[in-house]
PLY file of the C-alpha trace (Angstrom):
ply
format ascii 1.0
element vertex 172
property float x
property float y
property float z
element edge 171
property int vertex1
property int vertex2
end_header
-22.07 9.85 2.49
-21.22 7.07 4.93
-18.25 7.52 7.24
-16.54 4.33 6.02
-16.84 5.44 2.39
-15.33 8.83 3.25
-12.47 7.15 5.07
-11.87 4.80 2.14
-11.72 7.70 -0.29
-9.43 9.59 2.07
-7.07 6.62 2.17
-6.78 6.65 -1.60
-9.06 3.69 -2.10
-12.21 3.18 -4.13
-15.32 2.11 -2.23
-17.40 -0.48 -4.06
-20.77 -1.78 -2.89
-20.50 -5.51 -2.24
-22.87 -7.81 -0.39
-24.44 -5.03 1.67
-21.05 -3.80 2.90
-18.22 -1.90 1.34
-15.34 -3.72 -0.31
-12.09 -1.88 -0.84
-10.06 -1.86 -4.00
-6.80 -0.07 -4.59
-6.90 2.91 -6.95
-3.43 2.06 -8.25
-2.90 0.99 -11.86
-2.67 -2.64 -12.93
1.10 -2.34 -13.32
1.45 -1.61 -9.62
2.23 -4.35 -7.13
-0.71 -3.28 -4.93
-3.15 -6.04 -4.11
-6.80 -5.79 -3.19
-7.30 -4.96 0.47
-9.42 -7.72 2.06
-12.85 -6.63 3.20
-12.84 -8.88 6.27
-11.08 -8.23 9.57
-9.63 -11.76 9.71
-7.40 -14.15 7.81
-7.68 -17.91 7.58
-5.37 -20.37 9.32
-5.46 -24.04 8.28
-5.15 -26.26 11.34
-2.29 -28.75 11.25
-1.45 -31.65 13.55
-0.42 -30.41 16.97
-2.17 -27.03 16.70
-4.07 -25.95 19.81
-6.04 -22.79 20.46
-3.59 -21.78 23.19
-0.60 -22.42 20.92
-2.11 -20.42 18.05
-3.01 -17.57 20.42
0.58 -17.52 21.63
1.92 -17.56 18.05
-0.37 -14.84 16.69
-1.12 -12.69 19.76
1.69 -13.49 22.20
-0.85 -14.51 24.84
-2.32 -18.01 25.26
-5.23 -16.53 27.23
-6.52 -14.93 24.00
-7.46 -18.37 22.65
-11.14 -17.32 22.67
-10.45 -14.80 19.87
-10.69 -17.41 17.11
-13.80 -18.19 15.03
-14.72 -21.12 12.82
-15.48 -20.71 9.11
-19.08 -19.78 9.91
-17.93 -17.03 12.29
-18.84 -18.86 15.52
-16.48 -18.57 18.48
-14.34 -21.67 19.01
-14.09 -22.81 22.60
-11.74 -25.16 24.40
-14.65 -27.60 24.70
-14.79 -28.06 20.93
-11.45 -29.42 19.64
-9.97 -28.03 16.44
-9.60 -30.61 13.69
-6.66 -31.14 11.35
-7.34 -29.46 7.99
-10.12 -27.21 9.28
-9.86 -23.47 8.80
-10.16 -20.95 11.60
-10.47 -17.18 11.41
-7.72 -15.16 13.04
-8.74 -11.53 13.76
-6.43 -8.97 12.21
-5.93 -5.50 10.89
-4.50 -4.92 7.42
-1.36 -2.99 6.62
-0.44 -1.71 3.17
3.35 -1.75 2.85
4.93 1.62 2.12
8.48 2.25 0.87
10.91 1.75 3.75
8.58 -0.55 5.74
9.96 -3.69 7.32
8.34 -6.17 9.70
9.81 -4.45 12.77
8.52 -1.04 11.71
5.06 -2.46 10.94
5.05 -4.28 14.27
6.01 -1.12 16.16
3.29 0.86 14.36
0.46 -1.69 14.59
1.34 -3.71 17.73
3.25 -1.11 19.73
6.55 -3.00 19.84
9.09 -3.78 17.10
10.04 -7.04 18.85
6.63 -8.48 17.89
7.59 -8.64 14.18
7.47 -12.45 14.21
3.68 -12.34 14.75
3.30 -10.39 11.51
5.66 -12.82 9.78
3.77 -15.90 11.05
0.50 -14.51 9.67
2.01 -13.79 6.24
4.87 -16.26 5.72
3.09 -18.10 2.89
3.10 -14.87 0.85
6.52 -13.59 1.96
9.28 -15.33 -0.01
11.83 -13.16 1.83
10.82 -11.55 5.13
13.40 -8.84 4.56
12.13 -7.77 1.13
8.65 -6.31 1.43
7.15 -4.73 -1.67
5.36 -1.35 -1.53
1.65 -1.96 -2.05
1.80 -5.45 -0.56
-1.06 -6.07 1.89
-0.14 -7.82 5.16
-2.33 -9.22 7.92
-1.39 -8.06 11.41
-2.94 -10.44 13.99
-4.88 -8.53 16.63
-7.06 -10.15 19.27
-8.56 -6.71 19.90
-10.40 -6.78 16.55
-13.61 -8.75 16.38
-13.83 -10.89 13.22
-16.72 -9.23 11.40
-19.06 -11.03 9.00
-18.00 -11.08 5.35
-18.83 -7.87 3.53
-18.38 -5.62 6.56
-15.56 -3.12 6.84
-14.27 -1.81 10.12
-13.84 1.96 10.22
-10.95 1.24 12.59
-9.23 -0.79 9.87
-9.53 2.14 7.47
-8.04 4.47 10.03
-5.13 2.07 10.43
-4.53 2.34 6.69
-3.57 5.95 7.33
-6.78 7.91 7.13
-8.13 9.42 10.32
-11.51 11.15 10.67
-9.56 14.39 11.27
-8.60 14.33 7.58
-12.20 14.97 6.53
0 1
1 2
2 3
3 4
4 5
5 6
6 7
7 8
8 9
9 10
10 11
11 12
12 13
13 14
14 15
15 16
16 17
17 18
18 19
19 20
20 21
21 22
22 23
23 24
24 25
25 26
26 27
27 28
28 29
29 30
30 31
31 32
32 33
33 34
34 35
35 36
36 37
37 38
38 39
39 40
40 41
41 42
42 43
43 44
44 45
45 46
46 47
47 48
48 49
49 50
50 51
51 52
52 53
53 54
54 55
55 56
56 57
57 58
58 59
59 60
60 61
61 62
62 63
63 64
64 65
65 66
66 67
67 68
68 69
69 70
70 71
71 72
72 73
73 74
74 75
75 76
76 77
77 78
78 79
79 80
80 81
81 82
82 83
83 84
84 85
85 86
86 87
87 88
88 89
89 90
90 91
91 92
92 93
93 94
94 95
95 96
96 97
97 98
98 99
99 100
100 101
101 102
102 103
103 104
104 105
105 106
106 107
107 108
108 109
109 110
110 111
111 112
112 113
113 114
114 115
115 116
116 117
117 118
118 119
119 120
120 121
121 122
122 123
123 124
124 125
125 126
126 127
127 128
128 129
129 130
130 131
131 132
132 133
133 134
134 135
135 136
136 137
137 138
138 139
139 140
140 141
141 142
142 143
143 144
144 145
145 146
146 147
147 148
148 149
149 150
150 151
151 152
152 153
153 154
154 155
155 156
156 157
157 158
158 159
159 160
160 161
161 162
162 163
163 164
164 165
165 166
166 167
167 168
168 169
169 170
170 171
């Protein structure tokens, strides 16, 4: 059995073949608030007027120098030489966090980014789906921007992302 499938099962998830990769689906019942865990290691940002690569890198990663971490919709690296256009979508590399009872943005930030003060980065990545930043729901899936994750092609699952969901290779 593949390592990523074992890790998915260990994390309480069902591994489903999809497009040559492994997609993850929660094993929770329909009545649960758990959402499907995205199979990609990125989320989409729609460019608005005034956005720059440096500004987005500062917002999501806290470091303007990480502006080379973004990809276009086709997965190609975006460079300073090619301007970003209003309305276009860019991929922001991330890891996924499944909210557990007692989680808040500071706790997630401390766990995933190493510092509770970085909670705003998690909020910025998820504010469209967070009606109240102080009321996270167990099972909710949040993107945690991380320039250290390479945005993989669709259908690919990072073993590192599975480990971040709480399942380490030591468990199997």
